N, C-alpha and C positions, 0 to 999 in steps of 0.2 A: 491476448490469445484470440486467434480466429475461431469463429463458431464451429467450423468443421475440423479444426485441428485436434488431434489426440492430446488430451491433457497430460498424459504421462510423457509424451515426446516433448511437449512444450516445456514442462517443468525440468526435464532432464537437460534440455538445451539451455534453459535459463540458469540452471545450477552451474553449468560449465562457464557461462558468460560471467556470472558473479564471481566464481573462483578466479577467473583470469583478469577481472577488471579492477580489483582492489585487494588490499591485505585484510586478513581477518584475525581477530575481531576488528571491527571498524565501524565508522559512522556511515549509515545508509540513509538516503533520502527517499521516502515514500511520497507518492502524489496520488491524491484521490479527488474525484469530482462528485459532489453531492447535489442532487436536484432538490431545490427548496421545497420543504414540506414533505418530502418522501423519506429522507434519511435523517436520523437523529445523530448529530455529531457525537453525542455521548457514547453511543454504541461503538463508534469507530475509536474514540479515545480510550475506551476500556481495553482495547487490544494492545495498548502501550502502557503497561503499568510502571515501566522504568521511569525513575525520577529524572533521568537525563533526557527524556524525550522533549523536543522543542517543536511546538506546533505553530504554524503560521496559516492564517485564514484570509481569503480574499473573496469578496462577493462580486459576481458579475454586474456589469452596468445596468442590466434590466432586472437584477435581483432574482433571477431564475435558477442560478447555479452558484455553488460555493466551492472554491478550490481549497483543499486542505492539504498542506505539506507537513510531513513529520520527519524531523532529523533525529535519529536515535542510534546509539551504539548497538550493533548486533554482533552476536558471537560468531556466526557463520552463515553461509548461503542457505542452509536448511532452515534457520530461524527466520530469514527473510521470506522464504517460500511459504512457511507456515502462516505468517501474517497475511500474505496474499490469499491463501486458501481460506482463511477465516473471513477475510473481507468479501470474498465471493458470495458468502452466505447472506450478506446484508442487501436486501432488496433495494434497488434504485441507486446503488453505489457503482461508480465507474472507477476502475483502477488504471493507472498509467504506468 
C-alpha cells in the first residue's frame, strides 16, 4: 500500500483481486520481510495458529533481513486481509 493511498480503497481493490485470482477456500502465500533485531518472528507466527501453516525462512547474505513466507489455507479474501491488517501493527515488519 502506498503511503498516501486511502487504506479503505486499497483493501477494497485488494479484496476484488483476491476474489478473481483464485478459488476460496484455498492456499495463500504470505510474504514478509523482517529487519534483524527489530521484529520477533514469534509475533508474526502467532498470527497463523492453523496447523496447516508452512513457514519458510531465508536470511539475507549480510544477515540484516529475514524473509518469511507462509503458505496456509485461508477461507476467503477477508481472512487474508485480516492477517495483513494485524501484520501492519508489528513495528519494523514489511509486508509484500
